LOLUM-263379 format. One line per field, with one value per residue (C-alpha): y, z, x; residue in one letter. Coordinates in Angstrom, 3 decimals, m for minus. Layout:
BEGIN
yy <- Y | ... $
zz <- Z | ... $
xx <- X | ... $
aa <- A | ... $
***
This chain:
BEGIN
yy <- 7.560 | 5.415 | 2.325 | 3.990 | 5.012 | 1.581 | m0.126 | 2.266 | 1.643 | m2.140 | m2.589 | m0.410 | m2.147 | m5.563 | m4.819 | m3.421 | m6.321 | m8.863 | m7.073 | m6.987 | m10.689 | m11.590 | m9.569 | m11.159 | m14.619 | m13.773 | m14.877 | m12.105 | m13.198 | m15.503 | m15.115 | m17.861 | m16.218 | m12.896 | m14.583 | m16.250 | m12.894 | m11.006 | m13.863 | m13.643 | m9.891 | m10.384 | m12.922 | m10.666 | m7.693 | m9.722 | m10.861 | m7.274 | m6.174 | m9.039 | m8.052 | m4.659 | m6.199 | m4.236 | m5.247 | m5.254 | m5.255 | m7.981 | m7.599 | m7.257 | m4.331 | m2.452 | m1.177 | 2.478 | 2.521 | 1.606 | 4.593 | 6.937 | 5.598 | 5.593 | 9.215 | 10.159 | 8.510 | 10.908 | 13.102 | 9.995 | 8.567 | 11.956 | 11.912 | 8.609 | 10.106 | 13.010 | 10.484 | 8.672 | 11.927 | 13.094 | 9.848 | 7.996 | 4.749 | 2.433 | 4.291 | 4.723 | 0.992 | 0.238 | 2.527 | 0.567 | m2.755 | m4.071 | m3.793 | m7.511 | m8.551 | m9.017 | m10.294 | m11.372 | m15.012 | m16.704 | m17.344 | m13.589 | m13.629 | m15.805 | m14.499 | m10.829 | m11.400 | m13.252 | m10.887 | m7.632 | m9.069 | m9.967 | m6.626 | m4.893 | m6.691 | m5.492 | m1.945 | m1.725 | m3.421 | m2.670 | 0.634 | 2.284 | 0.681 | m0.392 | 2.920 | 4.828 | 2.884 | 3.653 | 7.310 | 8.223 | 8.282 | 11.870 | 12.493 | 11.720 | 14.094 | 12.520 | 9.087 | 9.981 | 11.779 | 8.974 | 6.291 | 8.343 | 8.599 | 4.839 | 4.250 | 6.647 | 4.989 | 1.459 | 1.446 | 1.058 | 1.121 | 4.524 | 4.509 | 1.734 | 2.382 | 6.180 | 6.079 | 8.368 | 8.220 | 11.328 | 9.888 | 6.695 | 8.610 | 10.996 | 8.478 | 5.048 | 6.546 | 9.668 | 9.342 | 5.665 | 6.109 | 9.019 | 6.862 | 4.193 | 6.783 | 7.575 | 4.114 | 1.648 | m0.766 | m2.284 | m4.298 | m1.069 | 0.069 | m3.273 | m3.323 | 0.268 | m0.368 | m3.342 | m1.317 | 1.421 | m0.631 | m0.090 | m2.736 | m5.359 | m4.485 | m4.584 | m8.214 | m8.948 | m7.021 | m7.175 | m10.100 | m8.186 | m5.262 | m1.519 | m0.877 | m3.038 | m1.316 | 2.111 | 1.100 | 0.147 | 3.535 | 5.434 | 3.262 | 3.743 | 7.500 | 7.687 | 5.561 | 7.718 | 10.887 | 9.460 | 8.739 | 12.083 | 13.873 | 11.917 | 12.851 | 16.561 | 16.322 | 14.804 | 17.777 | 20.253 $
zz <- 17.093 | 20.140 | 17.925 | 15.419 | 18.116 | 19.702 | 16.393 | 15.629 | 19.040 | 18.956 | 15.387 | 16.137 | 19.418 | 17.793 | 14.814 | 16.970 | 19.415 | 16.598 | 15.112 | 18.446 | 18.956 | 15.477 | 15.969 | 19.346 | 17.861 | 14.878 | 12.514 | 9.987 | 9.091 | 6.295 | 3.389 | 4.717 | 8.136 | 6.607 | 4.840 | 8.078 | 9.836 | 7.303 | 7.273 | 11.055 | 10.819 | 8.215 | 10.406 | 13.455 | 11.464 | 10.287 | 13.819 | 15.066 | 12.349 | 13.230 | 16.897 | 15.898 | 13.495 | 10.510 | 7.227 | 4.689 | 0.947 | m1.306 | m4.053 | m6.853 | m9.194 | m11.790 | m13.388 | m12.542 | m9.418 | m11.040 | m13.461 | m10.639 | m8.214 | m10.890 | m11.749 | m8.093 | m8.184 | m10.879 | m8.539 | m6.972 | m10.369 | m11.478 | m8.510 | m9.789 | m13.232 | m11.644 | m9.670 | m12.837 | m14.537 | m11.531 | m10.467 | m13.754 | m14.375 | m12.927 | m9.617 | m9.280 | m9.759 | m7.168 | m4.707 | m5.316 | m4.237 | m1.062 | 2.043 | 2.838 | m0.564 | m1.142 | m4.705 | m7.019 | m7.140 | m8.864 | m5.539 | m5.204 | m7.954 | m6.180 | m2.793 | m3.705 | m5.298 | m2.210 | 0.332 | m1.233 | m1.996 | 1.684 | 2.750 | 0.327 | 1.754 | 5.247 | 4.065 | 1.923 | 4.193 | 7.689 | 7.369 | 4.689 | 4.233 | 7.777 | 9.409 | 6.659 | 7.213 | 10.934 | 10.806 | 7.791 | 10.011 | 10.571 | 6.833 | 3.998 | 5.255 | 8.716 | 7.103 | 4.958 | 7.799 | 10.280 | 7.885 | 7.030 | 10.722 | 11.189 | 8.078 | 9.165 | 12.586 | 11.213 | 7.753 | 8.211 | 11.978 | 12.494 | 16.281 | 16.322 | 13.175 | 13.242 | 9.487 | 8.534 | 4.760 | 3.654 | 0.165 | 1.499 | 3.875 | 1.170 | m1.613 | m0.043 | 2.952 | 1.986 | m1.816 | m1.943 | 0.899 | m0.963 | m4.088 | m2.028 | m0.730 | m4.328 | m5.915 | m2.988 | m4.762 | m2.499 | m5.464 | m7.261 | m4.244 | m4.062 | m7.770 | m7.761 | m4.595 | m6.234 | m9.377 | m7.223 | m5.004 | m6.616 | m4.490 | m5.702 | m9.306 | m8.609 | m7.566 | m10.729 | m13.270 | m11.950 | m14.191 | m17.245 | m16.571 | m16.131 | m19.382 | m18.300 | m14.920 | m16.539 | m18.950 | m15.967 | m14.318 | m17.528 | m18.431 | m15.130 | m15.351 | m18.837 | m17.868 | m14.806 | m16.915 | m19.390 | m16.691 | m14.982 | m18.276 | m18.715 | m15.212 | m15.916 | m19.246 | m17.504 | m15.145 | m18.008 $
xx <- m16.938 | m16.086 | m16.157 | m13.832 | m11.362 | m11.548 | m10.781 | m7.936 | m6.377 | m6.726 | m5.472 | m2.441 | m1.589 | m2.067 | 0.185 | 2.976 | 2.734 | 2.983 | 5.985 | 7.790 | 7.116 | 8.354 | 11.545 | 12.270 | 11.730 | 14.002 | 11.255 | 11.881 | 15.412 | 14.223 | 11.808 | 9.556 | 9.611 | 8.591 | 5.687 | 4.627 | 4.842 | 2.727 | 0.194 | m0.078 | m0.599 | m3.343 | m5.148 | m4.890 | m6.205 | m9.171 | m9.978 | m9.838 | m12.263 | m14.598 | m14.489 | m15.897 | m18.462 | m17.185 | m18.801 | m15.975 | m16.786 | m15.438 | m12.865 | m15.415 | m14.846 | m16.871 | m13.668 | m14.241 | m12.088 | m8.773 | m8.597 | m9.627 | m7.018 | m4.312 | m5.084 | m4.565 | m1.128 | 0.136 | 2.245 | 3.821 | 4.703 | 6.027 | 8.418 | 9.830 | 10.346 | 12.227 | 14.279 | 15.296 | 16.239 | 18.251 | 19.956 | 19.952 | 18.038 | 20.702 | 21.107 | 17.352 | 16.877 | 19.576 | 17.771 | 14.556 | 16.081 | 14.396 | 16.552 | 16.257 | 17.673 | 21.405 | 21.173 | 18.381 | 17.290 | 14.312 | 12.556 | 12.046 | 9.399 | 6.774 | 7.857 | 7.456 | 4.052 | 2.814 | 4.361 | 3.171 | m0.275 | m0.722 | 0.719 | m1.634 | m4.664 | m3.757 | m3.207 | m6.325 | m8.814 | m7.586 | m5.699 | m7.871 | m11.287 | m12.229 | m11.241 | m13.018 | m16.227 | m16.089 | m15.071 | m17.217 | m20.290 | m19.201 | m18.839 | m16.416 | m13.722 | m13.767 | m13.533 | m10.534 | m8.742 | m9.435 | m8.199 | m5.115 | m4.230 | m4.630 | m2.534 | 0.220 | 0.510 | 0.711 | 2.281 | 6.055 | 5.313 | 6.960 | 6.559 | 9.173 | 11.176 | 11.045 | 10.318 | 7.441 | 7.062 | 5.188 | 4.708 | 3.126 | 0.851 | m0.362 | m0.869 | m1.466 | m3.248 | m5.193 | m5.465 | m6.433 | m8.912 | m10.472 | m10.702 | m12.459 | m14.918 | m15.866 | m16.044 | m16.089 | m13.753 | m11.068 | m9.785 | m8.876 | m6.864 | m5.050 | m4.184 | m2.932 | m0.931 | 0.796 | 1.481 | 2.990 | 5.310 | 8.706 | 10.536 | 8.047 | 8.828 | 12.543 | 12.077 | 10.097 | 12.175 | 15.742 | 16.752 | 15.504 | 17.810 | 17.637 | 15.760 | 12.816 | 12.641 | 12.810 | 10.031 | 7.839 | 8.384 | 7.628 | 4.629 | 2.833 | 3.478 | 1.952 | m1.044 | m1.669 | m1.374 | m3.883 | m6.469 | m5.848 | m6.469 | m9.676 | m10.770 | m10.272 | m12.097 | m15.121 | m15.222 | m15.518 $
aa <- M | K | K | A | I | G | Y | S | T | L | I | T | V | S | M | Y | A | I | S | E | L | L | V | K | C | S | V | L | S | T | L | S | G | R | L | A | G | I | S | T | A | L | L | A | S | Y | L | V | S | R | A | F | H | I | K | L | P | G | L | K | S | S | G | D | G | I | P | H | A | L | A | L | M | F | P | L | Y | A | I | S | I | I | G | I | L | Y | L | G | P | A | K | F | M | D | A | A | K | P | G | F | V | E | E | W | S | P | I | L | V | P | Y | S | L | A | F | W | A | L | S | G | L | I | M | V | Y | F | Y | D | V | A | P | Y | E | L | F | S | G | R | G | R | L | A | G | V | V | G | A | T | I | V | F | S | L | N | Y | N | Q | P | L | I | T | G | F | W | S | V | E | D | I | I | F | F | G | A | A | L | T | Y | S | Y | S | V | H | R | E | P | S | A | L | L | I | V | Y | L | L | S | E | V | P | L | W | W | C | L | L | A | P | L | G | V | S | A | F | E | A | Y | I | V | A | R | F | L | V | S | A | F | F | L | T | G | M | F | L | K | L | R $
***
């Protein structure tokens, strides 16, 4: 438990320190600066995990983890469907636009894929998987709870920003960590995270219009519902 608490403390302090440094140096004002910042955070996270001798699994996948993780995302995807019905597709898409974007440009396609992939690696490996491996010595529940706490303290850095996203904590923290505890497939968590990040898909689909974005929201909801139904049928 001391090792788990030590890791949780060091990863949190390191991530906040890097963010403060990047802000003071005005690095995050450009897309390239944001990529450099997230790359630095990924390297620091890796070094912290190495300092605690955590054995992290690779990205190999048997294919079972993705349906399981997608099924757990059903309530999150249902919220997006409700948002479209309430706001309308156009307003919902406008709300999904990343805060750092003024207008769409082609560079956003490779940038968004790179940025959210790197962000996803940090989240999956160092906020979900590594804490779970350390805390789960006390059982699965302790592992999921411990990882969720680490996630909630670091994702969106709420101690600085004041932004505590309940949806992110429940689904990207608790639900994805639970899925990892069942299938041990970090790649499944990364893929589902990328499928779930609405701002990423705004960057990819904005030039195709509102209909394409709406189709993405509906498609992921239907796929999640399909896998959730299959999960329940297996339990019968």
